[in-house]
Backbone as a printed PyTorch tensor [residue, N CA C, xyz], in Angstrom:
tensor([[[-42.8300,  23.7980,  -2.7770],
         [-41.8670,  24.1980,  -1.9160],
         [-41.5340,  25.5770,  -2.1760]],

        [[-41.8360,  26.8640,  -1.1840],
         [-41.5010,  27.7090,  -1.0040],
         [-39.8800,  28.1900,  -1.2710]],

        [[-39.6150,  29.4970,  -1.4500],
         [-38.5040,  29.9070,  -1.6280],
         [-37.6710,  29.9790,  -0.5550]],

        [[-38.0840,  30.2050,   0.5110],
         [-37.4500,  30.0220,   2.4120],
         [-37.4830,  28.7540,   2.3400]],

        [[-37.7910,  27.8840,   2.1010],
         [-37.8000,  26.5430,   2.4390],
         [-36.7860,  25.8150,   1.3930]],

        [[-36.7020,  26.3580,   0.2020],
         [-35.8910,  25.3470,  -0.5650],
         [-34.0850,  26.5000,  -0.1730]],

        [[-34.2510,  27.6760,  -0.0010],
         [-32.7330,  28.1520,   0.5370],
         [-32.6650,  27.7490,   2.0290]],

        [[-33.2510,  27.5430,   2.8210],
         [-32.8380,  26.6060,   3.9030],
         [-32.4560,  25.3600,   3.9260]],

        [[-33.1300,  24.7950,   2.8040],
         [-32.3000,  23.3190,   2.2220],
         [-31.1770,  23.2890,   1.9750]],

        [[-30.9940,  24.2600,   1.0270],
         [-29.3590,  24.8660,   0.6940],
         [-28.3280,  25.0310,   1.4680]],

        [[-28.6290,  25.5310,   2.6080],
         [-28.0630,  25.8150,   3.5080],
         [-27.5750,  24.4530,   4.5800]],

        [[-28.8230,  23.9690,   4.6680],
         [-28.2710,  22.8140,   5.5500],
         [-27.3540,  22.0200,   4.8140]],

        [[-27.7380,  21.3770,   3.5560],
         [-26.9810,  20.6870,   2.7350],
         [-25.8220,  21.4270,   2.4490]],

        [[-25.3520,  22.8100,   2.4140],
         [-23.6160,  23.0050,   2.1730],
         [-23.1710,  23.1450,   3.5710]],

        [[-23.8170,  23.0660,   4.8310],
         [-23.2660,  22.8350,   6.3790],
         [-22.9650,  21.4350,   6.4330]],

        [[-23.9980,  20.5830,   5.7450],
         [-23.3890,  19.1950,   6.0710],
         [-22.0560,  18.7320,   4.9990]],

        [[-22.0620,  19.6600,   4.0920],
         [-20.7710,  18.9710,   3.3680],
         [-19.8590,  19.8820,   3.7380]],

        [[-19.9840,  21.0110,   4.2510],
         [-18.3990,  21.6420,   4.9130],
         [-17.8480,  20.4520,   6.1190]],

        [[-18.7680,  19.9290,   7.1660],
         [-18.8590,  19.1690,   8.2490],
         [-18.0090,  17.8890,   7.7690]],

        [[-18.5360,  17.5320,   6.6140],
         [-18.1110,  16.0560,   5.7910],
         [-16.4400,  16.3680,   5.6070]],

        [[-16.6520,  17.3410,   4.5210],
         [-14.9930,  17.8390,   4.2740],
         [-14.1390,  18.0670,   5.7520]],

        [[-14.5040,  18.5560,   6.7620],
         [-13.5060,  18.8270,   7.5450],
         [-13.4150,  17.6400,   8.1160]],

        [[-14.2140,  16.5240,   8.3530],
         [-14.0130,  15.1270,   8.9370],
         [-12.9630,  14.7110,   8.1350]],

        [[-13.1980,  14.5610,   6.6220],
         [-12.5040,  14.1170,   6.0280],
         [-10.7720,  14.3030,   6.3660]],

        [[-10.4830,  16.0850,   6.2730],
         [ -9.4180,  16.2190,   5.9410],
         [ -9.1310,  16.2610,   7.3750]],

        [[ -9.8560,  15.8170,   8.4570],
         [ -9.5160,  15.6960,  10.2100],
         [ -8.6510,  13.9790,   9.9880]],

        [[ -9.5030,  13.2700,   9.3160],
         [ -9.0490,  11.7280,   9.4530],
         [ -7.6890,  11.7630,   8.3060]],

        [[ -7.4510,  12.4980,   7.4780],
         [ -6.1760,  12.4320,   6.7050],
         [ -5.2340,  12.9810,   7.7390]],

        [[ -5.4160,  14.0380,   8.3460],
         [ -4.2490,  14.5790,   9.0820],
         [ -4.0910,  13.4470,  10.2390]],

        [[ -4.8330,  12.6540,  10.5470],
         [ -4.5050,  11.6410,  11.6230],
         [ -3.7540,  10.6350,  11.0820]],

        [[ -4.3010,   9.9600,   9.8430],
         [ -3.2410,   8.9930,   9.0620],
         [ -2.2000,   9.7660,   8.9800]],

        [[ -1.5430,  10.8020,   8.3830],
         [ -0.4520,  11.5560,   8.0710],
         [  0.3780,  11.4130,   9.2940]],

        [[ -0.4800,  11.9130,  10.4990],
         [  0.6390,  11.8980,  11.8130],
         [  0.8710,  10.7540,  12.2290]],

        [[ -0.0660,   9.8050,  12.1010],
         [  0.3530,   8.1540,  12.5100],
         [  1.7310,   7.9360,  11.4900]],

        [[  1.4570,   7.9350,  10.4980],
         [  2.8360,   7.4470,   9.6960],
         [  4.0300,   7.9620,   9.9840]],

        [[  3.9220,   9.0830,  10.3960],
         [  5.2160,   9.7150,  10.6790],
         [  5.7560,   8.9880,  12.2720]],

        [[  4.6800,   9.0510,  13.2850],
         [  4.9350,   8.5750,  14.4060],
         [  5.6490,   7.0910,  14.4890]],

        [[  4.4400,   6.3710,  13.7040],
         [  4.9050,   5.0630,  13.5330],
         [  6.4520,   4.6050,  13.3160]],

        [[  6.8890,   5.5060,  12.2120],
         [  8.5130,   5.6940,  12.0310],
         [  9.5220,   5.7420,  13.1550]],

        [[  8.8310,   6.7990,  14.0010],
         [  9.7940,   7.4220,  14.9720],
         [  9.6610,   6.3940,  16.3110]],

        [[  8.4090,   5.8510,  16.7910],
         [  8.2820,   5.2640,  17.7290],
         [  8.4060,   3.6450,  17.9390]],

        [[  7.8970,   3.3070,  16.5900],
         [  7.5840,   1.6720,  16.0670],
         [  6.3730,   1.4870,  16.8070]],

        [[  5.9840,   0.1310,  16.7640],
         [  4.5730,  -0.5470,  17.0050],
         [  4.4450,  -0.5270,  18.3540]],

        [[  5.1460,  -0.6500,  19.0440],
         [  5.0550,  -0.7730,  20.3530],
         [  4.7380,   0.5300,  21.4730]],

        [[  5.4700,   1.0020,  20.8720],
         [  5.5930,   2.7940,  21.2070],
         [  4.7750,   3.6820,  20.7810]],

        [[  3.7300,   2.9960,  19.9280],
         [  2.9190,   4.1880,  19.3790],
         [  1.5060,   4.3160,  19.8120]],

        [[  1.0220,   5.5050,  20.1070],
         [ -0.2740,   5.4430,  20.6730],
         [ -1.1720,   6.5690,  20.0510]],

        [[ -2.5750,   6.5960,  20.5390],
         [ -3.1500,   7.3790,  19.6910],
         [ -3.0310,   8.7980,  20.3380]],

        [[ -2.7230,   8.5900,  21.6730],
         [ -2.4850,   9.8720,  22.2470],
         [ -1.4240,  10.5400,  21.8430]],

        [[ -0.3510,  10.0310,  21.5620],
         [  0.7090,  10.4530,  20.3640],
         [  0.2500,  11.5830,  19.4120]],

        [[ -0.6160,  10.5060,  18.7340],
         [ -1.4310,  11.6940,  17.4100],
         [ -2.1710,  12.5220,  17.6870]],

        [[ -2.9160,  12.3040,  19.0530],
         [ -3.6610,  13.5250,  19.1460],
         [ -2.6970,  14.9970,  19.4900]],

        [[ -1.8070,  14.5810,  20.2920],
         [ -0.6260,  15.7870,  20.5350],
         [ -0.0480,  16.3450,  18.9970]],

        [[  0.4560,  15.5360,  18.3600],
         [  1.0280,  15.6680,  17.1860],
         [ -0.2450,  16.5890,  16.1250]],

        [[ -1.4380,  16.6380,  16.1080],
         [ -1.9320,  17.0880,  15.3140],
         [ -3.2340,  18.5090,  16.3550]],

        [[ -2.7040,  18.2260,  17.5480],
         [ -3.2200,  19.5920,  18.6630],
         [ -4.7710,  19.1790,  18.3560]],

        [[ -5.0740,  17.6820,  18.6820],
         [ -6.6800,  17.7730,  19.0000],
         [ -6.3820,  16.8910,  20.2310]],

        [[ -7.6750,  16.4460,  20.9620],
         [ -7.8790,  15.8560,  22.1630],
         [ -7.8320,  14.3940,  21.7450]],

        [[ -7.5240,  13.2530,  22.7920],
         [ -7.5450,  11.7370,  22.2440],
         [ -9.0380,  11.5180,  21.6750]],

        [[-10.0890,  12.1460,  22.8800],
         [-11.5330,  11.8440,  22.5040],
         [-11.8680,  12.1790,  20.5600]],

        [[-11.1070,  13.3880,  20.1140],
         [-11.0960,  13.2080,  18.8080],
         [-10.4160,  12.2650,  17.5930]],

        [[ -9.9070,  11.7280,  18.2870],
         [ -9.0190,  10.7410,  17.4280],
         [ -9.9440,   9.4480,  17.6710]],

        [[-10.5820,   9.1290,  19.1120],
         [-11.5030,   8.0960,  19.1570],
         [-12.4540,   8.0890,  18.2480]],

        [[-13.3280,   9.1420,  17.8110],
         [-14.2800,   9.4170,  16.8960],
         [-13.9540,   8.6110,  15.8800]],

        [[-12.7320,   8.8270,  15.5060],
         [-12.6160,   8.1930,  13.9240],
         [-11.8350,   6.6770,  13.8830]],

        [[-11.0930,   6.4660,  14.9080],
         [-10.5340,   5.1750,  15.1880],
         [-10.6610,   4.4670,  16.7740]],

        [[-10.8640,   3.1440,  16.7470],
         [-11.4510,   2.5370,  17.6880],
         [-10.4040,   2.1150,  18.7660]],

        [[ -9.0160,   1.9130,  18.1980],
         [ -7.7030,   1.9010,  18.9130],
         [ -6.4150,   2.1660,  17.8910]],

        [[ -5.3930,   1.6080,  18.4690],
         [ -4.0570,   2.2030,  17.6440],
         [ -4.0590,   1.0020,  16.5190]],

        [[ -4.4860,  -0.3070,  16.6070],
         [ -4.6490,  -1.4470,  15.8170],
         [ -5.6000,  -1.1060,  14.6030]],

        [[ -6.7120,  -0.4090,  14.7100],
         [ -7.6280,  -0.1810,  13.9550],
         [ -6.8410,   0.9920,  12.8650]],

        [[ -6.3430,   2.1350,  13.6220],
         [ -5.5180,   3.3360,  12.8160],
         [ -4.2030,   2.7760,  12.1160]],

        [[ -3.6080,   1.9510,  12.8390],
         [ -2.3280,   1.6580,  11.8550],
         [ -3.0580,   0.3260,  10.7780]],

        [[ -3.8760,   0.0150,  10.6440],
         [ -4.8150,  -0.6120,   9.7230],
         [ -4.9430,   0.1880,   8.4530]],

        [[ -5.7080,   1.0790,   8.8590],
         [ -6.1270,   2.2220,   7.9570],
         [ -5.1050,   2.9830,   7.0720]],

        [[ -3.7060,   3.1200,   7.6910],
         [ -2.6080,   3.5440,   7.5050],
         [ -2.1940,   2.8420,   6.7770]],

        [[ -1.9790,   1.3470,   7.2760],
         [ -1.5160,   0.4610,   6.0310],
         [ -2.2790,   0.2400,   4.6550]],

        [[ -3.3100,   0.5720,   4.9460],
         [ -4.7930,   0.1370,   3.8780],
         [ -4.4690,   1.4220,   2.6030]],

        [[ -4.1160,   2.5700,   3.3700],
         [ -3.9180,   3.9200,   2.7870],
         [ -2.5610,   3.4560,   1.6610]],

        [[ -1.6000,   2.7870,   2.5760],
         [ -0.5170,   2.5590,   1.4840],
         [ -0.4830,   1.4710,   0.7480]],

        [[ -1.2700,   0.5640,   0.9450],
         [ -1.6690,  -0.4610,  -0.0850],
         [ -2.7020,  -0.0650,  -1.3860]],

        [[ -3.2360,   0.9820,  -1.2980],
         [ -4.0670,   1.6400,  -2.0520],
         [ -3.1250,   2.3180,  -3.2940]],

        [[ -2.2030,   2.8670,  -2.7240],
         [ -0.6920,   3.6460,  -3.6510],
         [ -0.3230,   2.5800,  -4.4420]],

        [[  0.3510,   1.6980,  -3.3960],
         [  0.9710,   0.4070,  -3.5050],
         [  0.1670,  -0.0060,  -5.1630]],

        [[ -1.0380,  -0.2060,  -5.1020],
         [ -1.5430,  -0.8600,  -6.1130],
         [ -1.8120,  -0.0050,  -7.2720]],

        [[ -1.8930,   1.1350,  -6.9350],
         [ -1.6450,   2.2050,  -8.2460],
         [ -0.3230,   1.9520,  -8.6830]],

        [[  0.6160,   1.7710,  -8.1950],
         [  2.3400,   1.7840,  -8.8340],
         [  2.0320,   0.8940,  -9.4230]],

        [[  2.0340,  -0.5030,  -9.1340],
         [  1.8890,  -1.9070,  -9.4940],
         [  0.8470,  -1.7730, -10.7240]],

        [[ -0.0720,  -1.0320, -11.1000],
         [ -1.0790,  -1.1270, -11.9780],
         [ -0.3900,  -0.1190, -12.9550]],

        [[  0.4960,   1.2880, -12.8630],
         [  1.6270,   1.6900, -13.7140],
         [  2.3390,   1.0150, -14.3030]],

        [[  3.0590,   0.1020, -13.4440],
         [  4.0070,  -1.0320, -14.0490],
         [  3.2080,  -1.9140, -14.8560]],

        [[  2.5030,  -2.5000, -14.5460],
         [  1.5230,  -3.2300, -15.9220],
         [  1.5050,  -2.6060, -16.8210]],

        [[  0.9220,  -1.3350, -16.9470],
         [  0.6380,  -0.3630, -18.1410],
         [  1.8890,  -0.0120, -18.8780]],

        [[  2.7590,  -0.0430, -18.0980],
         [  4.2420,   0.5740, -18.6690],
         [  4.7010,  -0.0270, -20.0810]],

        [[  4.2600,  -1.1630, -20.2690],
         [  4.6700,  -1.8860, -21.4020],
         [  3.3120,  -3.0850, -21.8590]],

        [[  3.2740,  -3.3390, -23.1810],
         [  2.2110,  -4.3160, -23.9490],
         [  2.8840,  -5.2860, -23.7120]],

        [[  4.1850,  -5.8210, -23.4910],
         [  4.7590,  -7.1980, -23.4140],
         [  4.5060,  -8.0060, -22.4810]],

        [[  3.5150,  -9.1550, -22.6900],
         [  3.5920,  -9.7850, -21.3030],
         [  4.5000, -10.1250, -20.6900]],

        [[  5.5600, -10.5220, -21.0810],
         [  6.7240, -11.0940, -20.5820],
         [  7.3170,  -9.9290, -19.8220]],

        [[  7.7730,  -8.8660, -20.7020],
         [  7.9310,  -7.4670, -19.9290],
         [  7.3180,  -7.1540, -18.2570]],

        [[  6.1870,  -7.1980, -18.6280],
         [  5.1460,  -6.6630, -17.4540],
         [  5.3820,  -7.3020, -16.3010]],

        [[  5.9950,  -8.5740, -16.0070],
         [  6.3320,  -9.2650, -14.9450],
         [  7.4260,  -8.5760, -14.2140]],

        [[  8.6310,  -8.1660, -14.9530],
         [  9.4470,  -7.5080, -14.3180],
         [  9.4460,  -5.8320, -14.1780]],

        [[  8.1000,  -5.4090, -15.1250],
         [  7.8580,  -4.0590, -14.6150],
         [  7.2460,  -4.0530, -13.4870]],

        [[  6.4160,  -4.3400, -13.1050],
         [  5.6660,  -4.9050, -12.0470],
         [  6.4380,  -4.8100, -10.7180]],

        [[  7.6050,  -5.8010, -10.8180],
         [  8.7620,  -6.2190,  -9.8020],
         [  9.6060,  -4.6350,  -9.7130]],

        [[  9.8030,  -3.7680, -10.7910],
         [ 10.4290,  -2.4780, -10.4750],
         [  9.3350,  -1.6910,  -9.5890]],

        [[  7.8860,  -1.4460, -10.0470],
         [  7.2240,  -0.6130,  -9.2370],
         [  6.9800,  -1.1670,  -8.2770]],

        [[  7.3050,  -2.3700,  -7.5880],
         [  7.1080,  -2.5900,  -6.1270],
         [  8.0220,  -2.2690,  -5.4630]],

        [[  9.6070,  -2.2770,  -5.8480],
         [ 10.8850,  -1.6790,  -5.1740],
         [ 10.5970,  -0.0300,  -5.3600]],

        [[ 10.0700,   0.7400,  -6.0160],
         [  9.8350,   1.8300,  -6.3000],
         [  9.2830,   2.2350,  -4.9470]],

        [[  7.9900,   1.7050,  -4.7900],
         [  6.8020,   1.7820,  -3.6670],
         [  7.9250,   1.8260,  -2.4780]],

        [[  8.5330,   0.6840,  -2.3040],
         [  9.3540,   0.6740,  -0.6370],
         [ 10.2010,   2.0230,  -0.9460]],

        [[ 10.6770,   2.6470,  -1.8500],
         [ 11.6570,   3.3660,  -1.6700],
         [ 11.3500,   4.4220,  -1.8340]],

        [[  9.9070,   4.7170,  -2.1720],
         [  9.2190,   6.0540,  -2.1280],
         [  8.4070,   6.1230,  -0.6500]],

        [[  8.1550,   4.9330,  -0.1950],
         [  7.0450,   5.3040,   0.6760],
         [  7.5110,   4.2650,   1.5960]],

        [[  8.7300,   4.3580,   2.5980],
         [  9.4960,   3.4390,   3.2270],
         [  8.8160,   3.0860,   4.3880]],

        [[  8.0010,   4.1710,   5.0950],
         [  7.2690,   3.7980,   6.3030],
         [  5.9260,   3.0850,   6.0010]],

        [[  5.2800,   3.1830,   5.3460],
         [  4.0560,   2.5290,   4.6960],
         [  4.6650,   1.2580,   4.6630]],

        [[  5.7910,   0.9010,   3.8870],
         [  6.3050,  -0.4940,   3.3710],
         [  6.3810,  -1.1430,   4.3840]],

        [[  7.3520,  -0.3310,   5.6290],
         [  7.5380,  -1.2250,   6.8580],
         [  6.4870,  -1.5670,   7.6510]],

        [[  5.5500,  -0.7710,   7.3330],
         [  4.1330,  -1.2040,   8.4850],
         [  3.4200,  -2.3480,   7.4520]],

        [[  3.3600,  -2.1380,   6.0750],
         [  2.6750,  -3.0880,   5.4630],
         [  3.1110,  -4.4970,   5.6410]],

        [[  4.6590,  -4.8270,   5.2450],
         [  4.9960,  -6.1340,   5.2700],
         [  6.3680,  -6.3650,   6.1060]],

        [[  6.7620,  -5.6210,   7.1230],
         [  7.7580,  -5.8320,   8.2220],
         [  7.3400,  -5.5030,   9.5210]],

        [[  6.1370,  -5.3830,   9.6870],
         [  5.7970,  -5.1520,  11.0080],
         [  4.9170,  -6.4560,  11.4600]],

        [[  3.8230,  -6.6640,  10.6690],
         [  2.8490,  -7.4440,  11.0820],
         [  2.6520,  -8.1150,   9.9800]],

        [[  2.9930,  -9.6120,   9.5890],
         [  2.5380, -10.3210,   8.5940],
         [  1.5560, -10.4960,   8.2630]],

        [[  0.4270, -10.6470,   9.3920],
         [ -0.9840, -10.9610,   9.4370],
         [ -1.5700,  -9.9480,   9.0080]],

        [[ -1.2740,  -8.6480,   8.8170],
         [ -1.7800,  -7.7860,   8.8230],
         [ -2.5300,  -8.0040,   6.9920]],

        [[ -2.1600,  -8.5910,   6.2970],
         [ -2.1620,  -8.3010,   4.5260],
         [ -3.4390,  -8.9970,   4.5420]],

        [[ -4.0340, -10.0750,   5.7270],
         [ -4.9970, -10.3470,   5.4220],
         [ -6.3430, -10.4390,   6.3520]],

        [[ -5.9120,  -9.1610,   7.1260],
         [ -6.7870,  -8.8700,   7.9820],
         [ -7.9470,  -8.1090,   7.0130]],

        [[ -9.1220,  -7.8690,   7.7600],
         [-10.3440,  -7.0980,   7.3330],
         [-11.4630,  -6.7840,   8.5840]],

        [[-11.6600,  -5.5700,   8.3730],
         [-11.9100,  -4.6330,   9.2740],
         [-13.4220,  -4.9210,   9.1690]],

        [[-14.4860,  -4.9920,  10.2670],
         [-15.6740,  -5.6300,  10.0210],
         [-16.5810,  -4.1950,   9.1680]],

        [[-16.0900,  -3.0070,   9.5060],
         [-16.6880,  -1.7670,   8.4760],
         [-16.2540,  -1.6470,   7.1700]],

        [[-15.0310,  -2.3770,   6.7440],
         [-14.2820,  -2.3060,   5.8260],
         [-14.0020,  -3.1920,   4.7230]],

        [[-14.8220,  -2.8480,   3.4510],
         [-14.9380,  -4.1400,   2.2400],
         [-13.5230,  -4.5330,   1.7400]],

        [[-12.7380,  -3.5500,   1.8340],
         [-11.8420,  -3.4910,   1.3590],
         [-10.5680,  -4.6430,   1.8630]],

        [[-10.1320,  -5.4350,   0.9920],
         [ -8.9870,  -6.6030,   1.5600],
         [ -7.4090,  -6.2500,   1.0030]],

        [[ -6.5500,  -5.8680,   1.9170],
         [ -5.3630,  -5.6670,   1.3290],
         [ -4.5650,  -6.8100,   0.5040]],

        [[ -5.2960,  -7.9790,   0.9040],
         [ -4.4280,  -9.1200,  -0.0290],
         [ -4.8250,  -8.5830,  -1.8360]],

        [[ -6.0800,  -8.1840,  -2.0610],
         [ -6.4290,  -7.7090,  -3.1910],
         [ -5.1260,  -7.2000,  -4.1470]],

        [[ -4.4750,  -6.1680,  -3.6750],
         [ -3.1760,  -5.5390,  -4.1110],
         [ -2.2860,  -6.7530,  -5.2560]],

        [[ -2.2660,  -7.5070,  -4.7670],
         [ -1.8270,  -8.6170,  -5.3530],
         [ -1.9720,  -9.3190,  -6.7390]],

        [[ -3.5430,  -9.4710,  -6.9470],
         [ -3.7950,  -9.9070,  -7.9160],
         [ -3.4500,  -9.4270,  -9.5190]],

        [[ -2.7870,  -8.2730,  -9.4310],
         [ -2.6580,  -7.9520, -10.5860],
         [ -1.3330,  -8.8360, -11.0180]],

        [[ -0.1320,  -9.1060,  -9.9930],
         [  0.8640, -10.4180, -10.2600],
         [  0.3590, -11.5100, -10.9820]],

        [[ -0.6930, -11.8460, -10.1630],
         [ -0.9780, -13.4720, -10.4840],
         [ -1.9630, -12.7480, -12.3670]],

        [[ -2.4970, -12.0750, -12.2630],
         [ -3.2670, -11.6370, -13.8890],
         [ -1.8830, -11.5220, -14.8150]],

        [[ -0.8430, -11.0020, -14.5080],
         [ -0.0590, -10.9930, -15.2260],
         [  0.7020, -11.8770, -15.6240]],

        [[  0.6130, -12.9820, -14.5990],
         [  1.3660, -14.3420, -14.8200],
         [  0.6380, -15.0460, -15.7550]],

        [[ -0.8000, -15.0270, -15.7310],
         [ -1.9490, -15.7690, -16.2470],
         [ -1.7000, -15.4470, -17.6990]],

        [[ -1.6270, -14.2020, -17.8150],
         [ -1.0740, -13.8500, -19.3810],
         [ -0.0450, -14.2530, -20.0590]],

        [[  0.9900, -14.2000, -19.1180],
         [  2.4450, -14.5550, -19.9150],
         [  2.2540, -15.7300, -20.0990]],

        [[  1.4860, -16.6070, -19.3000],
         [  1.4180, -18.3730, -19.8070],
         [  0.5570, -18.4350, -20.8480]],

        [[ -0.4710, -17.6510, -20.9450],
         [ -1.4600, -17.7850, -22.5680],
         [ -0.7570, -17.6530, -23.4450]],

        [[  0.0950, -16.3950, -23.1840],
         [  1.2690, -16.1330, -24.5300],
         [  2.4100, -16.9200, -24.7380]],

        [[  2.4410, -17.8800, -24.0730],
         [  3.3880, -18.6610, -24.2360],
         [  4.5760, -18.1630, -23.8730]],

        [[  4.8950, -17.3630, -23.1950],
         [  6.1510, -16.5300, -22.8160],
         [  6.7620, -17.3400, -21.9650]],

        [[  6.2950, -17.7000, -21.1810],
         [  6.8580, -18.2700, -19.7210],
         [  6.0760, -19.8260, -19.8770]],

        [[  6.7870, -20.7710, -18.9510],
         [  6.0330, -22.0630, -19.1970],
         [  5.2440, -22.1390, -18.3250]],

        [[  4.3760, -23.0290, -18.1200],
         [  3.0270, -23.4240, -17.2070],
         [  3.5480, -23.7400, -16.4720]],

        [[  3.0960, -23.1670, -14.9610],
         [  3.1090, -24.0900, -13.4900],
         [  2.3190, -23.1150, -12.7790]],

        [[  2.3920, -23.4180, -11.4050],
         [  1.4530, -23.1310, -10.6950],
         [  1.6680, -21.6140, -10.4450]],

        [[  0.4520, -20.7850, -10.1860],
         [  0.2520, -19.2190, -10.5380],
         [  0.8290, -19.1830,  -8.8390]],

        [[  0.3510, -19.8640,  -7.8130],
         [  0.0670, -19.2570,  -6.6240],
         [  1.5380, -19.4570,  -5.8920]],

        [[  2.4730, -20.3790,  -6.1850],
         [  3.7460, -20.6910,  -6.0440],
         [  4.4930, -19.8110,  -6.5440]],

        [[  4.4090, -19.5170,  -8.1150],
         [  5.3030, -18.8320,  -8.6850],
         [  4.9200, -17.1780,  -8.0620]],

        [[  3.8060, -16.8320,  -8.3740],
         [  3.9080, -15.2940,  -7.5830],
         [  4.3450, -15.1800,  -6.3580]],

        [[  4.3810, -15.9740,  -5.4520],
         [  5.0200, -15.8110,  -4.2520],
         [  6.5580, -15.8750,  -4.3130]],

        [[  7.0310, -16.8490,  -5.3500],
         [  8.4350, -16.6230,  -5.5720],
         [  8.8860, -15.2790,  -6.1090]],

        [[  8.1000, -14.7730,  -6.8850],
         [  8.6110, -13.1440,  -7.4180],
         [  8.3180, -12.4760,  -6.1630]],

        [[  7.1690, -12.4070,  -5.3330],
         [  6.8680, -11.3830,  -4.2930],
         [  8.1830, -11.7760,  -3.5370]],

        [[  8.8850, -13.0940,  -3.0070],
         [ 10.0050, -13.2430,  -2.0480],
         [ 11.2380, -12.6220,  -2.6600]],

        [[ 11.3820, -12.5600,  -3.7750],
         [ 12.3780, -11.7730,  -4.7270],
         [ 12.4820, -10.5320,  -4.2450]],

        [[ 11.5270,  -9.9650,  -4.9510],
         [ 11.2960,  -8.2510,  -4.6620],
         [ 11.2750,  -7.4690,  -3.2620]],

        [[ 10.7030,  -8.6730,  -2.3600],
         [ 10.3000,  -8.4020,  -1.1130],
         [ 11.8630,  -8.0460,  -0.2990]],

        [[ 12.6730,  -9.4170,  -0.9510],
         [ 14.0710,  -8.9780,   0.1800],
         [ 14.9360,  -7.8380,  -0.6700]],

        [[ 14.7380,  -7.5280,  -1.5430],
         [ 15.6320,  -6.1330,  -2.2210],
         [ 14.7880,  -5.0400,  -1.7900]],

        [[ 13.6230,  -4.8380,  -1.6650],
         [ 12.6790,  -3.8800,  -1.1720],
         [ 13.6680,  -3.4710,   0.1630]],

        [[ 13.1410,  -4.6080,   1.1520],
         [ 13.6050,  -4.7740,   2.9420],
         [ 15.1220,  -4.2930,   2.6980]],

        [[ 15.7270,  -4.8570,   1.9780],
         [ 17.2760,  -4.1660,   2.5500],
         [ 17.4870,  -2.7060,   1.8860]],

        [[ 16.9450,  -2.6120,   1.1230],
         [ 16.8030,  -1.0350,   0.3820],
         [ 16.5150,  -0.1030,   1.4620]],

        [[ 15.5850,  -0.4250,   2.0840],
         [ 14.7160,   0.7900,   3.1000],
         [ 15.4870,   0.1800,   4.6430]],

        [[ 16.2320,  -0.7120,   4.8310],
         [ 16.8110,  -0.8370,   6.0570],
         [ 18.3780,  -0.6490,   5.9250]],

        [[ 19.1040,  -0.5030,   5.0260],
         [ 20.5870,  -0.5950,   5.2040],
         [ 21.0690,   1.0490,   4.2580]],

        [[ 21.2240,   1.8080,   4.7500],
         [ 21.6750,   3.2870,   4.2750],
         [ 22.7020,   3.2140,   3.0300]],

        [[ 23.7260,   2.0900,   3.4530],
         [ 24.5590,   2.1150,   2.4370],
         [ 24.1150,   1.2850,   0.7410]],

        [[ 22.8340,   0.7860,   1.1490],
         [ 22.2780,   0.2640,  -0.0050],
         [ 21.4730,   1.3590,  -0.8820]],

        [[ 21.9570,   2.4560,  -1.8980],
         [ 21.3950,   3.2520,  -2.2480],
         [ 20.3590,   2.9780,  -3.3320]],

        [[ 19.6360,   3.6650,  -3.7080],
         [ 18.3390,   3.4050,  -5.0050],
         [ 19.1420,   2.7630,  -6.1300]],

        [[ 20.4070,   3.2150,  -6.6010],
         [ 21.1050,   2.9130,  -7.4460],
         [ 21.3340,   1.4050,  -7.6470]],

        [[ 22.2440,   0.7930,  -6.1010],
         [ 22.5010,  -0.2780,  -6.2980],
         [ 20.9870,  -1.3030,  -6.0030]],

        [[ 20.0480,  -0.6620,  -5.6850],
         [ 19.2130,  -1.4490,  -5.2650],
         [ 18.3680,  -1.9870,  -6.8760]],

        [[ 18.8790,  -0.6830,  -7.5930],
         [ 18.0200,  -1.4190,  -8.7780],
         [ 19.2680,  -2.0730,  -9.7760]],

        [[ 20.5600,  -2.1970,  -9.5010],
         [ 21.3040,  -3.3620, -10.1690],
         [ 20.9520,  -4.5340,  -9.3730]],

        [[ 20.6050,  -4.7720,  -8.1800],
         [ 20.7030,  -6.0140,  -7.5460],
         [ 19.3450,  -6.3720,  -8.1580]],

        [[ 18.1610,  -5.6910,  -8.4870],
         [ 17.0750,  -5.8160,  -9.2290],
         [ 17.5040,  -6.5310, -10.9080]],

        [[ 18.3230,  -5.8090, -11.3210],
         [ 17.9600,  -6.3410, -13.0600],
         [ 19.1230,  -7.9060, -12.7640]],

        [[ 20.0810,  -7.5850, -11.9630],
         [ 20.6690,  -9.3060, -11.6360],
         [ 19.4630, -10.2080, -11.1310]],

        [[ 18.4100,  -9.9320, -10.2400],
         [ 17.4730, -10.5460,  -9.8380],
         [ 16.5930, -11.2770, -11.3490]],

        [[ 16.5370, -10.1350, -12.1020],
         [ 15.5480, -10.5160, -12.9780],
         [ 16.5330, -11.7390, -14.2540]],

        [[ 17.8720, -11.4640, -14.3930],
         [ 18.2340, -12.6460, -14.9240],
         [ 18.0400, -13.9990, -14.3900]],

        [[ 18.1700, -13.8730, -13.2040],
         [ 18.1520, -15.4220, -12.3470],
         [ 16.7280, -15.7670, -12.3930]],

        [[ 15.6650, -14.6460, -12.2530],
         [ 14.2480, -15.3380, -12.2630],
         [ 14.4040, -15.9380, -13.7100]],

        [[ 14.7520, -15.0340, -14.8950],
         [ 14.2390, -15.4030, -16.2650],
         [ 14.5490, -16.7320, -16.6610]],

        [[ 15.4100, -17.4170, -15.7890],
         [ 15.8730, -18.9060, -16.1210],
         [ 14.8210, -20.0850, -15.7680]],

        [[ 14.2760, -19.7390, -14.5590],
         [ 13.1220, -20.2510, -13.9080],
         [ 11.7450, -19.9860, -14.6640]],

        [[ 11.7670, -18.6990, -15.0180],
         [ 10.2600, -18.6080, -15.7410],
         [ 10.3120, -19.3840, -16.9720]],

        [[ 11.1700, -18.9470, -17.9960],
         [ 11.3610, -19.8130, -19.4100],
         [ 11.5220, -21.1080, -19.2450]],

        [[ 12.1030, -22.0370, -18.3040],
         [ 12.3700, -23.3000, -18.1130],
         [ 13.6140, -23.4090, -19.3330]],

        [[ 14.2060, -24.6230, -19.2770],
         [ 15.5550, -25.1080, -19.8730],
         [ 15.3030, -25.0290, -21.2960]]])
């Protein structure tokens, strides 16, 4: 291969990389704008045209990345679930105690809701079917984020620190508890972060009797 053709190939590769970088940057800009507009307008009044106006692009540019508002909001929620999964993982790694991990993950759950309230509303409070959806071109499943809780419960049972019981039922029970606290924390202005943590601590006391048994 000649030096001229090699140079042309390098230019072509770099040009392709720049286009891909710009494409990813625009996609992230769209997702960020969608998050803010969802908070402002809610699901029914939210539109791709609003997103286009917010970032200074034509609606056609948005449609190059997302087919409709449902797909855009799904991908926005999926981005939130990635962060959610990372925070649950951090909660899991915060302690080596199999029993303590259950509550460390619960605190991470509430932390996520307080830190990303818009994503939380979209993920858990707007469309309850969203967590089970999967797009044709997307291999990721939103519900996968909850596997870490079930894994933690299995480890706690194997360590004999909690009594044997149905993993699916128990994981949904714990989810119901922390979801209630998280939902109140982002919906009621008077329920401050400190109050949310106080409720979470009381919730742990209540749960402990059921986890360990009589």
